[in-house]
C-alpha positions in Angstrom: 56.0 122.8 117.1 58.5 125.7 116.5 57.6 127.0 120.0 55.6 123.9 121.6 55.5 125.4 125.1 53.2 128.5 124.3 52.3 128.2 120.4 48.5 128.2 119.7 50.3 127.4 116.6 38.7 101.6 121.9 39.6 99.1 123.3 41.8 97.5 126.0 45.7 96.9 125.5 46.2 93.4 123.5 48.2 91.1 126.1 48.8 88.4 124.0 50.9 90.4 121.4 54.2 88.9 121.0 57.4 90.8 122.5 58.4 93.5 120.5 62.1 93.3 118.8 64.4 96.1 119.4 65.7 97.2 115.8 67.9 99.8 116.8 71.8 99.9 115.6 74.3 101.1 118.3 77.5 103.0 118.0 80.5 100.7 119.3 80.9 99.8 122.8 84.0 101.8 124.0 86.0 101.8 127.1 85.6 104.1 129.9 88.9 105.8 128.6 87.8 105.7 125.2 84.2 107.1 125.9 86.2 110.1 127.7 88.2 110.9 124.8 85.3 110.7 122.4 83.4 113.1 124.2 86.2 115.3 124.5 86.3 115.0 120.9 82.5 116.1 120.7 82.7 118.9 123.2 85.6 120.5 120.6 83.2 120.2 117.8 85.4 118.2 115.8 84.8 115.2 113.3 86.4 111.8 114.9 89.5 111.0 113.2 91.7 107.9 112.9 94.8 107.7 114.4 96.5 105.9 111.4 95.6 108.7 109.2 93.2 106.9 107.4 89.7 108.3 106.4 88.0 110.3 109.4 84.8 108.7 110.7 81.6 110.7 111.0 80.4 112.3 114.0 77.7 110.3 116.0 75.1 112.5 114.5 76.1 111.4 111.0 76.4 107.8 111.3 73.9 105.4 109.4 70.9 104.0 111.3 68.4 101.3 110.4 64.8 102.5 111.1 62.6 99.3 110.7 62.7 98.7 107.0 64.2 102.1 106.5 68.0 102.6 106.1 68.9 106.3 107.3 72.0 107.8 106.3 72.4 110.1 109.6 70.3 110.9 112.5 69.5 114.5 111.9 65.6 114.7 111.7 63.5 117.2 110.6 61.0 118.0 113.6 57.5 118.5 113.1 57.3 122.5 112.8 54.1 124.2 112.6 54.2 126.6 109.5 50.4 127.9 108.9 51.0 128.4 105.1 48.3 125.9 103.9 45.5 128.1 102.5 42.0 126.8 104.0 43.8 123.8 105.2 45.1 122.4 102.2 48.9 121.9 101.6 50.2 124.5 99.0 52.7 123.9 95.8 55.5 126.1 97.9 55.6 123.3 100.4 57.5 121.2 97.6 60.1 123.6 97.9 60.4 123.9 101.5 60.4 120.0 102.4 62.5 119.3 99.4 65.2 121.7 100.6 65.4 120.1 103.8 65.6 116.3 102.2 68.8 114.6 102.3 69.3 111.0 100.8 68.4 108.7 103.7 67.2 111.5 105.9 64.0 111.4 107.8 61.5 114.1 107.3 58.4 114.6 109.9 55.5 117.1 108.5 54.3 120.1 110.2 51.0 118.9 112.6 48.3 118.0 110.2 44.7 117.9 111.1 42.6 114.7 111.5 39.3 116.3 111.0 37.4 119.8 110.1 37.0 120.1 114.3 41.0 119.2 114.7 42.5 122.6 113.8 43.2 125.5 116.0 45.0 128.0 113.8 44.4 129.3 110.6 45.9 127.8 107.4 47.4 124.7 109.1 47.4 121.8 106.8 44.7 118.6 107.0 44.6 115.3 105.7 40.7 114.6 106.0 39.7 115.0 102.3 40.4 114.2 99.1 41.5 117.4 98.0 44.0 117.5 100.9 45.4 113.9 100.0 46.0 115.0 96.4 47.7 118.4 97.3 50.2 116.2 99.8 51.3 114.1 96.8 53.6 116.2 95.1 55.2 117.0 98.3 55.7 114.0 99.2 56.9 112.9 95.5 59.7 115.8 96.1 60.8 114.2 99.0 60.9 110.7 98.0 62.9 112.1 94.6 65.6 113.1 96.8 65.8 109.8 98.5 64.0 111.2 101.9 62.1 109.3 104.2 58.8 111.2 104.9 56.3 110.8 107.9 53.2 112.9 108.5 52.4 113.8 111.9 48.8 113.8 112.5 47.1 115.7 115.4 43.7 117.0 116.8 44.4 120.3 119.4 41.3 119.8 121.5 40.9 123.0 123.7 44.0 124.6 122.2 42.1 126.4 119.5 39.5 129.2 119.1 35.7 128.7 117.6 36.7 131.1 114.5 38.4 127.9 113.3 35.7 125.4 113.7 32.4 124.7 111.7 29.3 125.9 112.8 30.5 127.5 115.7 30.9 124.7 117.9 32.7 124.6 121.0 36.3 122.8 121.0 36.4 119.3 122.4 38.2 118.0 125.3 38.5 115.7 127.9 37.5 118.4 130.2 35.4 121.8 130.2 37.8 123.8 131.7 39.2 126.9 129.6 42.6 127.7 128.8 43.9 130.9 130.1 45.1 133.4 127.0 48.3 132.0 125.7 51.6 133.6 124.4 52.9 132.9 121.2 57.0 132.5 121.1 57.0 136.3 119.4 55.4 137.3 122.6 52.0 138.6 121.1 49.0 138.1 123.5 46.1 135.8 121.9 42.6 136.1 122.3 41.0 134.0 125.1 40.2 130.6 124.4 36.4 129.4 124.6 35.2 127.1 126.9 35.7 123.6 125.6 33.1 120.8 125.6 33.8 117.7 127.6 33.4 114.9 125.1 30.8 112.4 126.1 32.2 108.6 126.5 30.4 107.4 123.6 31.8 109.9 121.5 35.3 109.2 121.8 35.4 106.3 119.2 34.8 108.6 116.6 37.7 110.6 117.2 39.8 107.4 117.5 38.4 106.7 114.1 39.2 110.1 112.6 43.1 109.5 113.2 42.2 105.8 111.6 41.3 107.6 108.5 43.8 110.3 108.5 46.5 107.7 108.6 44.9 105.6 105.9 44.9 108.9 104.1 48.5 109.8 104.6 49.4 106.4 103.1 47.4 107.3 100.0 49.2 110.4 99.6 52.4 108.3 99.4 53.9 108.8 103.1 56.1 106.5 104.4 54.0 106.4 107.7 52.6 108.5 110.2 53.5 110.1 113.7 50.6 110.4 116.2 51.1 113.9 118.1 50.4 113.1 121.7 52.5 116.0 123.1 52.6 119.4 124.0 49.1 119.9 125.3 46.9 119.1 122.4 44.1 116.5 122.7 45.9 113.2 123.5 48.0 115.0 125.9 45.1 116.8 127.7 43.8 113.2 128.4 47.0 111.8 129.6 47.8 114.9 132.3 45.9 114.7 135.4 46.1 118.4 135.8 43.5 118.6 132.9 41.8 115.3 132.9 39.1 115.5 135.5 36.7 112.8 134.0 35.1 110.2 136.1 34.4 107.9 133.6 36.9 105.1 132.0 39.0 107.4 130.2 39.9 109.5 133.6 41.4 109.0 137.1 44.0 106.6 137.1 46.9 106.5 134.9 45.9 103.5 132.9 42.6 105.4 132.7 43.9 108.6 131.4 45.8 106.8 128.9 43.3 104.6 127.3 42.1 107.1 124.6 45.6 107.8 123.1 46.6 104.0 123.1 43.1 103.5 121.7 44.4 105.9 118.9 47.5 104.1 118.7 45.5 100.8 118.2 43.5 101.9 115.7 46.3 103.3 113.7 48.5 100.3 113.9 45.5 98.1 112.9 45.2 100.3 109.8 48.4 100.9 108.4 50.9 98.6 110.3 53.0 99.1 113.2 56.2 99.5 111.4 54.8 102.8 109.8 53.8 104.4 112.9 55.3 106.6 115.6 54.5 108.9 118.4 55.3 112.3 119.7 55.1 112.6 123.8 56.0 115.5 126.2 55.5 113.9 129.5 57.4 116.7 131.4 55.8 119.7 129.5 53.3 121.9 131.1 52.6 123.5 127.4 49.0 124.7 127.2 48.4 124.2 130.8 48.7 120.4 130.2 50.8 119.2 133.4 51.1 116.1 135.2 52.0 115.3 138.9 54.1 112.7 138.0 55.5 113.1 134.5 58.0 110.4 135.1 55.5 107.9 136.0 53.4 108.9 132.7 56.4 108.7 130.4 57.3 105.3 131.6 53.7 103.8 131.5 53.3 105.1 127.9 56.9 103.7 126.7 55.9 100.3 128.3 52.5 100.2 126.8 53.6 101.1 123.4 55.8 98.1 123.4 52.8 95.9 123.0 52.1 97.6 119.8 55.5 96.9 118.3 55.7 100.7 117.4 58.6 101.8 115.1 59.6 104.7 117.1 58.7 106.8 120.1 59.5 110.4 119.9 59.7 112.2 123.0 60.4 116.0 124.0 62.9 117.0 126.7 61.8 119.4 129.5 63.9 122.0 127.8 61.6 124.7 127.0 58.9 125.7 129.6 58.1 129.1 128.7 58.9 131.5 126.0 62.6 132.2 126.1 63.1 129.7 128.9 65.7 126.9 128.3 66.5 124.4 131.2 69.2 121.6 130.7 67.8 118.1 131.8 69.9 115.9 129.7 69.0 112.5 131.6 65.2 113.3 132.2 64.2 110.6 129.4 66.7 107.9 130.1 64.1 105.8 131.9 61.7 106.2 128.9 64.5 105.3 126.7 65.3 102.1 128.4 61.8 101.0 129.0 60.8 101.6 125.2 61.9 98.7 122.7 61.9 100.6 119.6 63.7 103.5 118.1 63.9 106.6 120.3 63.8 109.9 119.0 64.7 112.9 121.1 64.1 116.7 120.7 64.1 119.7 122.9 66.6 122.7 121.7 69.4 120.5 120.7 72.6 121.4 119.1 75.4 119.8 117.4 77.4 119.2 120.4 74.6 118.0 123.0 72.9 116.1 120.2 76.4 114.4 119.3 76.7 113.5 122.9 73.0 112.1 123.4 73.6 109.7 120.5 77.1 108.6 121.7 76.1 108.2 125.1 73.2 105.8 123.7 70.3 108.2 125.4 68.7 108.3 122.0 69.0 107.0 118.3 68.2 110.1 116.6 67.8 113.6 117.1 65.0 116.0 115.9 65.8 119.4 115.1 63.1 122.4 114.7 64.3 125.9 114.5 67.9 125.3 113.2 66.6 123.1 110.4 64.2 125.6 109.7 66.9 128.0 109.4 69.5 126.0 107.8 68.0 123.9 105.0 71.6 122.0 104.7 71.8 121.2 108.5 73.5 117.9 108.0 76.1 119.5 106.2 76.7 122.0 108.3 76.9 119.8 111.1 79.5 117.7 109.0 81.7 120.6 108.3 81.1 122.2 111.9 80.1 125.2 109.7 78.5 128.5 111.3 74.5 128.4 111.5 71.9 130.8 110.3 70.0 132.3 112.7 66.4 132.0 112.7 63.7 134.6 112.8 61.0 134.0 115.2 59.1 136.8 113.7 58.6 135.0 110.5 57.8 131.4 111.8 54.0 131.9 111.0 53.8 134.6 108.8 51.3 133.5 105.7 54.2 134.0 103.2 55.2 131.3 100.8 58.6 132.5 100.7 59.8 135.1 103.8 60.6 132.9 106.5 60.0 129.9 104.6 62.3 129.0 101.7 64.5 132.1 102.0 66.9 130.7 104.3 70.5 130.5 102.4 72.6 127.1 101.9 76.2 127.1 102.8 77.2 127.8 99.6 75.5 130.8 99.4 77.0 132.5 102.2 80.7 131.7 101.3 
């Protein structure tokens, strides 16, 4: 999400599965002196050059990486960004240009959050992937990304209580792990939203249907041509609501203990993996985030439990968000908070959270992450990898046009580097 902190924008684990094999590609191991020299180079924002005068080596962000069966040419990932330009929840032709603008050969892109059912949406004009019409509408968008050599994953979600009944069929109450309503939230542009309705606590026997919605959405994504899916388990939406102990007040097998609170998200993972294969599945998590009032009393334990549990499913990647944005405009620097999760997870580890060029380079060079997801900066700079390579100035993003229902303004009109020279 563009401003995840405040945007409104079944079964047990299979213990018999083989231990996963880590499929990451590391940067060369350096001596302590070498690491200091390298980090100084990154701090200065320079491209690393060889002392013998031969061709320069790329900065860490622009080194190749093997993501399962996908060969990435660099480590700059387009983060999932809510854009709210899919009329009636159907992706539109203008998304072809938007995503293709940000595609590079061997680059990884993740779509904006895409609803798994007609009750999954929280805002108008968010895309879905539960109908045949939606699947067909995604196909030319996916084709455009593939035509330029990109790797494209569809992020699938359910917003749970972070919604309004205006966007629900038959004026039903939103669903959640709880019946506690949200207090009014504030968008990144500072505009107060209307109060959220009181959610309806899902019955125990209803949860398998929601799990099935995720499974079908993953199947539809593959039918649309996507290379895989990312399960949205972050930023206070439905899966995160179940995981966080300050939201989840259930007394059945989906509440109480850490294991119980993570049961539903892991059932979704299992269902999606069984449907399309673990090599096509990632998940996004934000254990430290308090977005949409979804806080946890022990976020480190939560993150570690999920990272270790995901290993049993041999997931392609885990995408975790740093606690860098807690409220609108606030940013804290916590570069090492995700290290325990990074070490615990056996697959590719993607991080996000307000990264720029320099700290993104450091995160890769210091092996704190394999890939870095960029949101706002990739939105405003469709040629972001090129700008990073040249250490060129970046376009500033305009938060006022993040969610305006315009097919051009704040969407496809950000200039490329050559247009500003």
